[in-house]
C-alpha positions, 0 to 999 in steps of 0.5 A: 087164316093163315092167308090173313096173316100174310095178308097183314103182313104185307100190309104193314112192310108196304105202309112201313116203306110209305112212312120211310118216304114221308119221312124223308120227305119231311126231312127235306122240307128246307132242302133246296129245289127238293122234289117230294114223293109218293108211294103207290100201292097195288093189290096182289094176286088172288086165289081164285075159289071158283071161276066166272060162268056165262049164261046158259041156254036153259035160263040159267044166269052168269056166275061171278068169279069168287076170288079172295085177295092175298095182300098189297104190294108197292107198285111205284114211288113217283118223285113229284117235280112239281116247282117249288116256290122262288125265294130271293136271296140277294146273292149273285151266285143263287140261281132259280129255274122258273119253268122246266129244266135242270142245270147240267154239273159235271164231275169233270172238266171235261164235262164228260160225267154229266149230273142234272139239278135244281138246285142253283145255289152256286160258289166259285173256286179260286180259280174262278170256276162255278161250282156246287157246294160239292165241287161239281162244276157247272156246265154251259156254252162256252165262248168260239174264240179262235184264240182260246179265249174264255171271255168275248166282248162280242155275244154272237161268238158265243156256241149255243143250241142254235149253232154248234154247241160245245158244252165247257164248264163256266169259268168267271175268272177274278183276273183276266189278261186283255192285250197284256193288261190284267183287269179284275172283275167288278160285277157280274150278271146272269141274265133269264136267258142264261147269258153270262156277262162281266165287268172288269175294272176297264168298264168293258163289258165281257161275256164268259158264256150262256148257263145251259138247261136240260130237259127230259122226255119223262123226268120222273124216270130220272135216278137220284144220286144224292147231293140234290142231283139226278142221273139219266136213265134208260126210261127218262130218255136222253137229254134235250139240251139248250138255251134258257127260255127255248125249247120248252125250257124255264128261265134263270132267275138270278138272287133266287133259289127254288125251296123244297115243294113238300107240303107239310100239310099234306104229309102229316095228314098222310102220316096219320093215315099210314100210321093208322093203316099199319096198326090195322094191319098189325091188328089183322095178325093178332085177330088171325092168331087168336082164332087159330088159339080158338081152333087148336083149343076146341078139342081139350 
């Protein structure tokens, strides 16, 4: 009877954790590029009342083991990286990844501390840096310019994964100096392969690099850092960085955002099941208590 109480307690604890995960999923149903989670359970070790016995030579058959379970435990909290639907926004600085991969964002200008995200709602700061809502700089492949400019009129001067990859933060300034003449930005685009091109008031097309993407052997091993970002871990593997549309990486859709992949119908169904499982486990405790009460009152 005491074992049944502890089994009931373990069931209540794991279902409370599952409800926490469900609540987090539902609360992020409108979060850009959010990936839902699920909880998986496993049984605990079993108390063995009698071991198994093999058949004997005198004709007696084999006997199965007699075991009583000790409750349940959480085996995993998985992140489901299924792709969310793409939503057109009409905004130039909104990017979505169609397929595998993550954007790279950096906490510093030298790209030493990298995070990864599927949230492509970016902004430009006053200096033209492409940043996230939290100020993290978007990382890509820079321009291979011997004179140090951040732009080029020849897209072949952009380093990428096919040559020598040079990761740098992406910058699209409103004003550039070309031969001592200040030119103002008119428009810019990012194509499906991540190439950033801009038109200034001289009518010339200038290239400012290429947005990089990263993929992992085990995306489920990534660690959530908040702000829609992830960090690589020992079990995610090293990031495989390359151009969009190459080496299994997805393509970029400008003026689109990836929606959350939370399925509300599934979450509400799991909520009902979890609630009933919690009630059933609490009933185990009250029933066991009633049995103990009857046992104590056998002698009056």
